[in-house]
C-alpha positions in Angstrom: 28.2 -23.4 -49.9 27.9 -25.8 -47.1 30.8 -22.7 -45.1 27.3 -20.5 -45.2 25.2 -22.7 -43.7 24.9 -24.8 -40.2 22.2 -27.3 -38.6 20.6 -30.2 -38.9 19.4 -29.7 -42.8 21.8 -29.6 -45.5 21.9 -26.7 -48.5 20.5 -26.9 -51.6 22.7 -27.8 -53.4 20.6 -27.4 -56.7 18.8 -23.9 -55.6 22.0 -23.5 -54.4 23.8 -24.1 -58.0 21.5 -21.9 -59.4 21.2 -18.7 -57.5 25.5 -19.3 -58.7 24.8 -19.5 -62.1 22.6 -16.4 -62.0 25.3 -14.4 -60.6 28.0 -15.4 -62.5 26.1 -14.9 -65.4 24.8 -10.6 -64.3 28.5 -10.3 -63.9 28.2 -9.3 -59.8 30.4 -9.5 -57.3 29.9 -10.3 -53.5 30.8 -7.7 -51.9 31.5 -9.9 -48.8 31.3 -9.6 -44.7 33.0 -8.7 -41.6 31.3 -9.5 -38.6 29.8 -12.7 -38.2 29.2 -15.1 -40.6 25.9 -16.2 -40.4 22.7 -13.1 -40.9 20.0 -15.4 -40.1 18.7 -17.9 -37.6 15.3 -19.9 -37.3 15.6 -19.3 -33.5 14.3 -22.3 -32.4 16.0 -24.4 -29.7 19.3 -27.8 -29.5 19.6 -29.4 -32.3 15.9 -27.7 -34.5 18.3 -24.8 -34.5 20.1 -23.6 -37.5 22.0 -20.5 -39.2 22.7 -19.5 -42.2 24.3 -17.0 -44.6 20.8 -15.5 -46.7 21.4 -11.6 -46.8 24.8 -10.2 -49.1 25.2 -7.4 -50.7 26.5 -7.9 -55.0 27.3 -5.3 -57.0 29.7 -5.6 -60.5 32.9 -3.7 -61.7 31.6 -0.3 -62.3 30.7 0.0 -58.9 34.0 -1.7 -57.5 36.2 1.0 -59.5 34.4 4.4 -57.8 33.8 2.5 -54.6 36.8 0.1 -53.8 36.5 0.2 -50.0 32.8 -0.9 -50.1 32.2 -2.7 -46.6 29.2 -4.9 -45.0 29.0 -5.1 -41.6 26.5 -7.8 -40.3 24.9 -6.0 -37.0 23.0 -7.7 -34.2 19.7 -9.5 -34.5 16.8 -8.1 -32.2 13.5 -9.2 -32.8 14.2 -10.5 -36.7 15.0 -13.3 -37.5 17.8 -11.8 -40.1 20.2 -9.4 -39.2 20.6 -5.7 -40.6 23.1 -5.0 -42.8 25.0 -1.5 -43.2 26.4 -0.9 -46.4 29.3 2.0 -46.0 29.9 2.9 -48.8 33.4 5.3 -49.4 34.7 6.6 -52.1 38.9 5.4 -53.9 41.1 7.1 -51.7 44.0 8.8 -53.3 45.9 6.4 -55.4 49.1 5.7 -54.0 51.9 5.7 -55.2 52.2 2.4 -57.2 56.2 1.1 -57.5 57.5 -0.6 -60.4 56.5 -3.1 -62.2 57.9 -5.1 -65.6 54.8 -5.0 -68.0 55.3 -8.0 -70.3 53.7 -5.9 -73.0 56.8 -3.6 -73.3 58.7 -6.4 -74.4 56.5 -6.4 -78.4 57.8 -2.2 -78.8 60.1 -1.4 -81.7 62.3 -0.1 -79.9 62.3 -1.8 -76.7 65.5 -3.4 -77.0 67.5 0.1 -77.7 66.4 1.2 -74.6 67.4 -2.3 -72.9 70.9 -1.8 -74.3 70.8 1.7 -73.8 70.5 1.5 -70.4 73.5 -1.3 -69.3 75.7 0.9 -72.1 76.6 3.2 -68.7 80.5 1.8 -67.0 79.9 1.2 -63.4 82.5 -0.7 -61.3 82.5 -2.7 -58.6 81.9 -6.7 -57.4 79.9 -9.1 -59.4 76.8 -8.6 -57.5 77.2 -4.9 -57.8 77.3 -5.1 -61.0 74.1 -6.1 -61.7 72.4 -4.2 -58.9 73.7 -1.5 -60.5 72.5 -2.0 -63.7 69.4 -3.5 -63.3 68.9 0.0 -61.3 69.9 1.7 -64.2 67.8 -0.5 -66.7 64.9 -0.3 -63.8 65.0 4.3 -64.3 64.7 3.3 -68.5 62.4 1.7 -68.1 60.3 4.1 -66.0 61.3 7.3 -68.0 60.7 5.4 -71.5 57.0 4.1 -70.1 56.0 7.8 -70.1 57.8 9.4 -72.4 56.9 7.1 -75.1 55.2 3.7 -74.8 52.5 6.0 -73.5 49.2 4.9 -71.6 48.3 2.3 -72.8 44.4 2.7 -72.9 44.6 6.2 -74.6 47.0 4.1 -77.4 44.6 1.8 -78.1 41.5 4.9 -78.7 44.5 5.8 -80.4 44.3 3.3 -82.5 40.7 3.4 -83.0 40.1 6.8 -84.2 42.4 6.5 -87.3 40.7 3.4 -87.9 37.9 5.6 -88.6 39.2 8.6 -89.9 41.2 5.7 -92.5 37.6 4.4 -93.8 36.0 7.3 -94.4 39.0 8.8 -96.9 38.7 4.9 -98.2 35.6 5.0 -98.3 35.8 8.8 -100.6 38.3 7.5 -102.6 39.2 4.0 -103.0 42.8 4.0 -104.7 46.0 2.0 -103.4 47.5 4.1 -101.1 44.3 4.6 -99.5 43.9 0.9 -99.3 47.4 0.7 -97.6 47.0 3.2 -95.4 43.8 2.2 -93.7 45.9 -1.4 -93.7 48.2 -0.6 -91.8 45.6 1.6 -89.6 43.6 -2.1 -88.7 47.1 -3.3 -87.8 48.4 -0.5 -85.7 44.9 -1.6 -83.7 44.9 -5.1 -84.2 48.5 -4.3 -82.3 47.9 -2.0 -79.4 44.7 -4.3 -78.2 47.0 -7.6 -78.0 49.2 -5.0 -76.1 46.1 -4.4 -73.5 45.5 -7.7 -73.6 48.9 -8.7 -72.6 48.6 -5.4 -69.9 44.6 -6.1 -68.0 46.5 -10.2 -68.0 49.5 -9.6 -66.6 47.4 -7.4 -64.2 43.8 -10.1 -63.2 47.5 -12.7 -62.8 45.8 -15.0 -65.4 48.1 -17.9 -65.7 46.1 -20.0 -68.0 44.5 -18.3 -71.0 46.8 -18.0 -74.0 47.8 -14.7 -76.1 45.7 -14.1 -78.5 42.6 -15.0 -76.1 40.5 -11.9 -75.9 38.9 -11.6 -72.8 39.7 -7.8 -71.7 36.7 -7.4 -69.8 37.2 -10.9 -67.6 40.8 -9.8 -66.9 39.0 -6.1 -66.4 37.1 -7.8 -63.9 40.0 -10.0 -62.1 41.2 -7.1 -61.6 38.6 -5.0 -60.1 38.3 -8.6 -57.7 42.2 -8.3 -57.0 41.4 -4.8 -55.6 38.6 -4.9 -54.1 40.0 -7.9 -51.6 43.9 -7.7 -51.9 43.6 -4.7 -49.6 43.2 -5.3 -45.9 41.6 -3.1 -43.8 41.4 -3.9 -40.6 44.2 -6.5 -38.5 43.4 -8.0 -35.2 45.5 -6.6 -32.2 45.5 -6.5 -27.7 41.9 -8.2 -27.8 40.6 -5.5 -30.5 40.5 -4.8 -33.8 42.5 -1.7 -35.7 41.4 0.1 -39.2 42.9 3.1 -39.1 45.6 2.6 -41.9 48.4 3.8 -40.1 48.2 1.7 -37.2 47.6 -1.0 -39.5 51.1 -0.9 -41.3 52.9 -0.6 -37.5 50.8 -3.6 -36.4 52.1 -5.7 -39.5 55.7 -4.5 -39.0 55.7 -5.0 -35.4 54.2 -8.4 -35.6 57.3 -9.6 -38.3 60.1 -6.9 -36.4 59.5 -9.0 -33.1 59.1 -12.5 -35.1 62.3 -12.3 -36.9 64.5 -11.1 -34.5 67.6 -12.4 -33.6 67.0 -14.6 -30.1 71.5 -14.9 -30.0 71.7 -18.5 -29.7 75.2 -19.3 -27.7 77.6 -20.5 -30.9 79.4 -23.2 -28.6 82.1 -24.9 -30.9 83.9 -27.3 -28.2 79.9 -28.7 -28.0 80.1 -30.1 -31.9 83.6 -31.3 -31.3 81.7 -35.0 -32.3 80.3 -33.8 -34.7 82.2 -37.0 -37.7 83.9 -35.2 -41.1 81.7 -37.6 -43.3 82.7 -35.5 -47.2 85.3 -36.0 -48.7 88.0 -33.9 -50.4 86.1 -35.6 -53.6 83.1 -34.4 -52.5 83.8 -31.3 -51.2 84.7 -30.6 -54.6 81.5 -31.3 -56.4 79.8 -29.7 -53.9 82.2 -26.1 -53.6 82.4 -25.9 -57.6 81.2 -22.7 -59.2 78.1 -23.6 -61.5 78.2 -23.3 -65.4 76.3 -21.8 -68.1 74.5 -23.9 -69.0 73.0 -24.9 -64.8 73.1 -21.1 -64.9 70.2 -20.6 -67.5 68.5 -23.3 -67.3 67.8 -21.7 -63.5 67.0 -18.5 -65.5 64.1 -20.2 -68.1 63.1 -22.2 -65.5 61.4 -19.9 -64.1 57.1 -18.7 -64.5 57.2 -15.5 -67.1 55.0 -14.3 -64.5 56.4 -14.7 -61.2 56.1 -12.5 -58.3 58.4 -9.7 -59.1 61.2 -8.7 -56.1 62.2 -5.2 -55.0 63.5 -4.4 -58.0 59.9 -4.9 -60.5 61.1 -7.5 -62.8 60.2 -10.7 -63.3 60.5 -13.4 -64.9 59.6 -12.9 -68.6 62.4 -9.6 -68.4 65.4 -11.9 -67.7 64.1 -14.4 -70.1 63.1 -12.2 -72.9 66.3 -10.1 -72.4 68.7 -13.1 -71.5 70.7 -11.6 -74.4 71.5 -8.9 -73.1 72.1 -9.7 -69.4 73.3 -13.1 -69.5 76.9 -12.0 -68.9 76.5 -10.3 -65.8 73.7 -12.5 -64.3 75.8 -16.0 -64.5 79.2 -13.8 -63.4 76.9 -13.2 -60.7 75.8 -17.1 -60.1 79.1 -17.7 -60.0 79.8 -15.5 -57.5 76.4 -16.5 -55.5 74.8 -19.3 -55.7 72.8 -21.7 -54.3 71.8 -24.4 -56.9 68.9 -26.4 -54.7 65.6 -24.8 -54.7 62.8 -26.8 -54.0 60.4 -23.9 -54.6 59.2 -21.2 -56.8 60.6 -23.4 -59.9 58.5 -23.7 -63.2 57.4 -27.7 -62.7 58.1 -27.9 -58.7 56.4 -27.5 -55.8 57.1 -26.9 -52.1 54.9 -30.3 -51.8 57.7 -32.2 -53.5 59.5 -32.3 -50.4 57.1 -33.8 -48.2 57.1 -36.3 -51.0 60.7 -37.4 -50.5 60.8 -37.2 -47.1 58.6 -39.6 -47.1 60.8 -41.5 -50.0 63.6 -40.9 -47.7 61.6 -42.7 -44.9 61.0 -45.3 -46.1 65.0 -46.1 -47.0 66.5 -45.2 -43.6 67.0 -48.9 -43.1 69.1 -49.2 -45.8 72.9 -48.7 -45.6 75.4 -45.8 -45.9 78.3 -44.4 -45.3 77.9 -42.3 -42.1 74.9 -44.4 -40.3 71.7 -42.9 -41.0 69.4 -39.8 -38.8 66.3 -37.5 -39.8 65.2 -34.7 -37.1 62.3 -32.9 -37.8 62.5 -29.7 -37.0 58.7 -28.0 -36.2 59.4 -24.5 -36.1 57.6 -21.3 -37.4 60.1 -19.2 -40.5 62.8 -22.1 -40.4 65.1 -19.8 -42.5 63.8 -16.8 -41.8 65.1 -18.0 -37.6 67.9 -20.1 -39.1 71.2 -18.5 -36.7 73.5 -18.3 -39.6 76.8 -18.4 -37.0 75.7 -21.6 -35.5 74.8 -23.0 -38.7 78.4 -22.2 -40.1 79.9 -23.6 -37.6 78.2 -27.2 -37.7 78.4 -27.0 -41.2 83.0 -26.2 -41.1 82.7 -28.5 -38.9 80.8 -32.2 -40.4 81.7 -31.3 -44.2 84.8 -29.7 -43.8 83.8 -26.6 -46.3 87.6 -25.5 -47.0 86.5 -24.3 -50.3 83.2 -23.5 -49.7 83.5 -21.0 -45.8 83.9 -17.9 -47.7 80.5 -18.9 -49.7 78.9 -19.1 -46.5 80.0 -15.5 -45.0 78.9 -14.6 -47.4 75.0 -15.7 -46.5 72.5 -13.1 -45.6 72.1 -12.7 -41.6 68.5 -12.3 -41.9 66.0 -12.3 -45.1 64.1 -9.0 -45.6 60.3 -7.6 -46.3 59.0 -5.7 -48.8 55.1 -4.0 -47.9 53.8 -3.1 -52.0 
């Protein structure tokens, strides 16, 4: 690749392509590296000097399973034009406690709806938002218990189903009759079902979004999961001109960075300074902005979420709310009416953050149009605008400029800060 070479001569695309095809065909995975990005220098001077990453370490998925923490360090060169590679083999650490995450394959089980209904039948009290939160918590607890006690290990389920088919085939071969034939067909159908459950499970873990249900690519999914485990972790972090590799230090540095970046800076709220802001919204505009969402709008928003969207801290993703809509819709609708923000430009199916850039460009083109109150556009250059927004000043500005009489109570319920979870 071009980023792996530095110098006047371009890389040989034909040789590079052949090498990549050979690596992919063998199912090999580049371990990556730590240190200088180049491993070889021709030791020439001026414009004739050339650098390239020629030396690397490849493994397969089985190796990564046993040695997930394998690292390769590019050491300093001395006499040779190639730098030495230090391969550090570390066996997989003890598995940490994994957070709960809703599994799409659960929806195919015959008892899933019963478990869900039973968990949500527990009587609870509270506001609409509290009711939804408590019932989701009860659902999460019941699903965890059901998954452990009844659904079981999906890989063991496949093995058991394969053994069942083998036994049914032996019995059928010894005595071919209608009963044994039906037993064999039932065992084969059971195997197909659990293999499909395994495929759905692995596709979700691999975060694959382009394959369709029924595409038997478990080997590919396993390789994708291993790659995520390899590259998904943070093994070192730069802090105060040095690298921290201790896991506890990495956590402390990351937490300290976000605590500092997202803390309240104590912006002064001066309402007198905002007295010059005119009220531009009419009573009709105000009523339209503050009315409760309809049932159709709430359902459209829920079903617009991607099924495999990233779950929140409760571990429930988009497919849970879509597949279980008939059971949970009442609580979701009431919670949405209690606290609902309609405008959403990202994380919605069919939309992306870049759409806002296109909208901004169109608005710039229409700045010369005559509208009520005139036109003004502000470009705000802030890191994490929502995260660092002072909600006190925002509420004062909205109250003065829009006279949101009906909406002021909802403004008071706006979050004062954001939360982050390192799962």
